[in-house]
C-alpha positions as CSV (number, residue, x, y, z in Angstrom):
1,X,0.0,0.0,0.0
2,X,1.0,3.6,-0.6
3,X,1.7,6.1,2.3
4,X,-0.5,8.6,0.4
5,X,-3.5,6.2,1.0
6,X,-3.6,7.4,4.6
7,X,-3.8,11.1,4.0
8,X,-6.8,13.2,5.1
9,X,-7.5,17.0,5.3
10,X,-7.4,18.5,8.7
11,X,-8.0,22.2,9.5
12,X,-5.2,23.5,11.7
13,X,-7.7,24.9,14.2
14,X,-8.8,21.3,15.1
15,X,-5.3,20.4,16.4
16,X,-5.8,20.5,20.1
17,X,-3.4,22.8,21.9
18,X,-4.7,22.1,25.4
19,X,-6.5,19.1,26.9
20,X,-10.1,19.1,28.1
21,X,-10.5,20.8,31.5
22,X,-11.5,17.4,32.9
23,X,-9.8,14.4,31.4
24,X,-13.0,12.3,30.9
25,X,-14.9,15.2,29.4
26,X,-13.1,14.5,26.0
27,X,-15.5,13.5,23.3
28,X,-15.6,9.9,22.3
29,X,-16.4,8.5,18.8
30,X,-17.5,4.9,19.0
31,X,-17.4,2.6,15.9
32,X,-18.8,-0.9,15.9
33,X,-16.9,-2.9,13.4
34,X,-19.6,-5.6,13.2
35,X,-22.6,-3.4,12.7
36,X,-20.8,-0.3,11.1
37,X,-22.8,1.8,13.6
38,X,-21.2,5.1,14.8
39,X,-22.0,6.9,18.1
40,X,-20.9,10.2,19.5
41,X,-20.5,10.3,23.3
42,X,-18.1,11.5,26.0
43,X,-15.1,9.5,27.4
44,X,-16.9,9.4,30.8
45,X,-19.5,7.2,29.1
46,X,-17.0,4.5,28.1
47,X,-17.7,2.1,31.0
48,X,-21.2,1.5,29.5
49,X,-19.5,-0.5,26.6
50,X,-17.6,-2.9,28.9
51,X,-19.0,-6.2,30.3
52,X,-18.2,-7.7,33.7
53,X,-15.1,-9.9,33.4
54,X,-13.6,-7.9,30.5
55,X,-9.9,-6.9,30.9
56,X,-8.6,-3.4,30.2
57,X,-4.9,-3.3,29.5
58,X,-3.0,0.0,29.8
59,X,0.5,1.2,29.1
60,X,1.9,2.4,32.4
61,X,5.0,4.0,31.0
62,X,5.6,7.6,32.1
63,X,7.1,10.4,30.1
64,X,10.6,11.6,30.9
65,X,11.2,15.4,30.7
66,X,13.5,14.5,27.8
67,X,14.5,17.9,26.4
68,X,17.6,19.5,28.1
69,X,19.8,22.5,27.1
70,X,23.5,22.6,27.8
71,X,24.8,25.5,30.0
72,X,27.8,27.8,29.9
73,X,30.4,28.1,32.7
74,X,28.0,30.3,34.7
75,X,25.2,27.8,34.4
76,X,23.3,29.9,31.9
77,X,21.4,27.9,29.3
78,X,22.7,27.7,25.7
79,X,20.8,26.9,22.5
80,X,22.4,23.5,22.2
81,X,19.7,20.9,22.8
82,X,20.0,17.2,24.0
83,X,16.8,15.2,23.5
84,X,16.9,11.9,25.5
85,X,15.9,8.8,23.6
86,X,16.7,5.8,25.8
87,X,19.1,4.6,28.5
88,X,22.0,2.2,27.6
89,X,23.0,1.9,31.2
90,X,22.8,4.1,34.3
91,X,25.0,6.9,33.0
92,X,25.1,6.2,29.3
93,X,22.2,7.2,27.0
94,X,21.2,7.8,23.3
95,X,19.9,11.3,22.3
96,X,19.0,13.5,19.4
97,X,21.0,16.7,19.4
98,X,20.6,20.2,17.9
99,X,22.7,21.6,16.2
100,X,24.7,18.5,15.3
101,X,27.9,20.4,14.6
102,X,28.1,21.2,18.3
103,X,28.1,17.6,19.4
104,X,31.2,16.0,17.9
105,X,32.8,12.8,19.4
106,X,34.9,13.6,22.4
107,X,33.3,16.9,23.2
108,X,32.2,17.5,26.8
109,X,29.0,19.5,27.5
110,X,28.0,21.1,30.8
111,X,24.5,20.4,32.0
112,X,22.3,22.0,34.7
113,X,23.2,21.0,38.2
114,X,26.9,20.8,37.6
115,X,26.7,17.6,35.6
116,X,28.8,16.9,32.5
117,X,28.0,14.7,29.4
118,X,30.7,13.5,27.0
119,X,29.8,12.6,23.4
120,X,31.1,9.1,23.0
121,X,30.1,8.4,19.4
122,X,27.7,9.1,16.6
123,X,25.5,6.3,15.3
124,X,24.7,5.8,11.6
125,X,21.3,7.4,12.1
126,X,22.8,10.6,13.6
127,X,21.9,9.7,17.2
128,X,24.6,10.6,19.8
129,X,25.8,8.2,22.5
130,X,26.5,10.2,25.7
131,X,28.0,9.3,29.0
132,X,27.6,11.3,32.2
133,X,30.7,11.9,34.3
134,X,31.2,10.2,37.6
135,X,28.5,7.6,36.9
136,X,25.6,10.0,37.3
137,X,22.2,8.6,36.6
138,X,20.9,10.0,33.3
139,X,17.2,9.4,34.1
140,X,17.5,11.3,37.3
141,X,19.3,14.2,35.6
142,X,16.7,14.6,32.9
143,X,13.8,14.1,35.4
144,X,15.1,16.9,37.6
145,X,16.3,19.4,34.9
146,X,14.6,18.5,31.7
147,X,11.5,19.9,29.9
148,X,8.4,17.9,28.9
149,X,8.8,17.0,25.2
150,X,5.5,18.1,23.8
151,X,5.0,17.2,20.1
152,X,5.9,20.0,17.7
153,X,2.2,20.5,16.7
154,X,1.4,21.7,20.2
155,X,2.8,25.2,20.2
156,X,0.9,26.3,23.4
157,X,2.6,26.0,26.8
158,X,-0.6,26.7,28.8
159,X,-1.0,23.2,30.1
160,X,0.6,21.8,33.2
161,X,3.2,19.1,32.5
162,X,1.1,16.7,34.5
163,X,-1.6,16.8,31.8
164,X,0.9,15.1,29.4
165,X,1.1,12.1,31.8
166,X,-1.5,9.4,32.5
167,X,-2.7,9.2,36.1
168,X,-1.7,5.6,36.3
169,X,1.9,5.8,35.1
170,X,4.4,3.7,37.1
171,X,7.8,3.4,35.4
172,X,9.4,6.3,33.5
173,X,11.1,5.7,30.2
174,X,9.0,7.2,27.3
175,X,9.8,10.3,25.3
176,X,6.1,10.7,24.3
177,X,2.9,10.0,26.2
178,X,0.7,6.9,25.4
179,X,-2.0,9.5,24.7
180,X,-5.0,7.2,24.5
181,X,-4.7,6.9,28.3
182,X,-4.7,10.6,29.0
183,X,-8.6,10.6,29.0
184,X,-8.8,8.2,32.0
185,X,-9.5,9.8,35.4
186,X,-10.3,8.1,38.7
187,X,-14.1,8.4,38.2
188,X,-13.8,6.3,35.1
189,X,-11.7,3.7,36.8
190,X,-14.1,3.6,39.7
191,X,-17.1,3.0,37.3
192,X,-15.2,0.2,35.6
193,X,-14.3,-1.5,38.9
194,X,-17.9,-1.3,40.0
195,X,-18.9,-3.0,36.8
196,X,-16.5,-5.9,37.4
197,X,-14.0,-4.9,34.8
198,X,-10.4,-6.1,35.5
199,X,-7.4,-4.0,34.8
200,X,-3.8,-4.9,33.9
201,X,-0.6,-3.0,32.9
202,X,2.0,-3.5,30.3
203,X,5.0,-1.2,29.8
204,X,6.2,0.0,26.4
205,X,8.7,2.9,26.5
206,X,7.7,5.1,23.6
207,X,10.8,5.9,21.6
208,X,11.8,8.2,18.8
209,X,9.9,6.2,16.3
210,X,6.8,8.0,17.4
211,X,8.2,11.2,15.9
212,X,9.5,9.6,12.7
213,X,7.2,10.2,9.7
214,X,6.8,7.6,7.0
215,X,9.3,8.8,4.4
216,X,8.9,6.0,1.9
217,X,6.2,6.0,-0.8
218,X,5.5,2.3,-0.2
219,X,4.6,1.3,3.3
220,X,6.6,-2.0,3.0
221,X,9.8,0.1,2.8
222,X,9.3,1.9,6.1
223,X,11.4,0.6,9.0
224,X,10.1,1.0,12.6
225,X,12.5,1.9,15.4
226,X,12.9,-0.7,18.1
227,X,11.2,-0.2,21.4
228,X,11.4,-2.0,24.7
229,X,8.4,-3.5,26.5
230,X,7.5,-5.7,29.4
231,X,4.7,-8.2,30.2
232,X,4.4,-9.2,33.8
233,X,3.4,-12.7,35.0
234,X,0.2,-11.1,36.5
235,X,-0.8,-9.5,33.2
236,X,-0.2,-12.7,31.3
237,X,-2.3,-14.6,33.9
238,X,-5.2,-12.1,33.6
239,X,-5.0,-12.2,29.8
240,X,-5.3,-16.0,29.7
241,X,-8.1,-16.1,32.3
242,X,-10.1,-13.5,30.3
243,X,-9.6,-15.3,27.0
244,X,-10.5,-18.7,28.5
245,X,-13.7,-17.2,30.0
246,X,-14.7,-15.9,26.6
247,X,-14.5,-12.2,27.7
248,X,-13.0,-9.3,25.8
249,X,-9.5,-7.8,25.9
250,X,-9.6,-3.9,25.7
251,X,-6.3,-2.4,24.6
252,X,-5.8,1.2,25.5
253,X,-3.7,2.8,22.8
254,X,-1.5,1.8,19.8
255,X,1.4,1.1,22.1
256,X,-0.6,-1.5,24.1
257,X,-1.8,-3.1,20.8
258,X,1.8,-3.3,19.5
259,X,3.0,-4.8,22.8
260,X,0.2,-7.5,22.9
261,X,0.6,-8.4,19.3
262,X,4.4,-8.7,19.7
263,X,4.2,-10.8,22.8
264,X,1.4,-13.3,21.9
265,X,2.6,-16.8,21.3
266,X,1.2,-19.6,19.1
267,X,-0.7,-21.1,22.0
268,X,-2.5,-17.8,22.6
269,X,-0.6,-16.8,25.8
270,X,1.6,-13.8,26.3
271,X,5.4,-14.2,26.6
272,X,6.5,-12.5,29.8
273,X,9.5,-10.3,30.7
274,X,11.4,-7.5,29.0
275,X,11.4,-7.8,25.2
276,X,11.9,-5.6,22.1
277,X,9.7,-4.9,19.1
278,X,10.0,-3.2,15.8
279,X,6.7,-4.5,14.4
280,X,4.8,-2.3,11.9
281,X,1.1,-3.3,11.8
282,X,-0.5,-2.6,8.5
283,X,-3.8,-3.5,6.8
284,X,-4.0,-7.2,6.2
285,X,-2.5,-8.0,9.6
286,X,-4.6,-10.6,11.6
287,X,-5.0,-9.4,15.2
288,X,-4.6,-12.2,17.8
289,X,-4.6,-10.5,21.1
290,X,-7.0,-7.5,21.4
291,X,-10.7,-7.4,20.8
292,X,-11.4,-3.7,21.2
293,X,-9.2,-0.6,21.0
294,X,-9.2,2.8,22.6
295,X,-7.2,5.3,20.6
296,X,-6.8,9.0,19.7
297,X,-7.1,10.7,16.4
298,X,-3.7,10.4,14.7
299,X,-1.6,12.4,12.2
300,X,-2.2,11.8,8.4
301,X,0.1,9.2,6.8
302,X,1.5,8.2,10.2
303,X,2.3,4.6,11.4
304,X,-0.5,5.1,14.0
305,X,-3.2,5.8,11.5
306,X,-1.9,2.8,9.5
307,X,-2.3,0.6,12.6
308,X,-5.8,1.7,13.4
309,X,-6.7,1.2,9.7
310,X,-5.4,-2.4,10.1
311,X,-7.8,-2.8,13.0
312,X,-10.9,-1.2,11.6
313,X,-10.3,-0.9,7.8
314,X,-8.7,2.0,5.9
315,X,-11.9,3.2,4.3
316,X,-13.7,3.1,7.6
317,X,-11.1,5.0,9.4
318,X,-10.8,7.7,6.8
319,X,-14.6,8.0,6.7
320,X,-14.7,8.3,10.5
321,X,-11.9,10.9,10.5
322,X,-13.7,13.0,7.9
323,X,-16.9,12.7,10.1
324,X,-14.9,13.8,13.1
325,X,-13.5,16.8,11.2
326,X,-17.1,17.8,10.2
327,X,-18.2,17.6,13.8
328,X,-15.2,19.5,15.0
329,X,-13.6,16.8,17.1
330,X,-10.2,17.8,18.5
331,X,-7.2,15.9,17.1
332,X,-3.8,14.5,18.2
333,X,-2.3,14.2,21.6
334,X,-4.5,16.6,23.6
335,X,-7.5,15.9,21.4
336,X,-10.6,13.6,21.6
337,X,-10.8,9.9,21.5
338,X,-12.1,6.9,19.5
339,X,-13.4,3.5,20.6
340,X,-13.2,0.7,18.1
341,X,-15.3,-2.3,19.1
């Protein structure tokens, strides 16, 4: 298939710059894949679509304040930017830099808090490998001194950094939020629990691939970046129990879908522990793990709209997106949500 097959027209004013005042007040477009019926509700209504015994699986990865500027000898910030991508070990990490000419191998950069980072090497894709002096913990340095890495289409800085985190995050390691989960608040979780819905976590640390556009004309030629994920024994147990009971698996977000589909084995169970995936789910893919998906509205010609098109059909998704535009739904990370059942 061609990348251009996943384009749609989006007025700039529909790109959400701030989230809904209350998380669960986001709008919710529901599409039933069996009946082709469409509904328009609010996210707070989503518990009505679950049945007792169903399992909701969420990505509990938290966002690192990944953007950091180097400083001069007086501790004043410079324009040189280091954007954390992933840890290699406690003090060593990969990063995108800007401008590249300032980050040559061997150069040492001063960071806020008196820390120093040495450029060890440059990878083929331009990423730099850094090591902090004295064995300092890179995650701790970025968490304390970094800025939240909002996507480039969010130009407003009105929102509190907390609103770009899910309320259920546990382990930090992502450079972008698993945004489908931003709509959940405690009232929704309480309603799901009262209905007898079970809940489980996976962790997939969202990497730089989420920012990488599809640059090839043919989808088959696009290469996904590798991301780390983890399935716990408890999540695998709940998954098997739910499937065996004939109940439904609800995946919150494309990251959860990719994790489940990467971890499922031939016997229908999930492989546990830390793993990696570079899977690119495209139309024609046969889903084995998830029955329903909660997702946001994604960028044109992105790997994410390709994935949801695989789940619900390209023509259906483009029709639903056009309907959402006509009804002035809000798009992308801080925007509204979609339920595919």
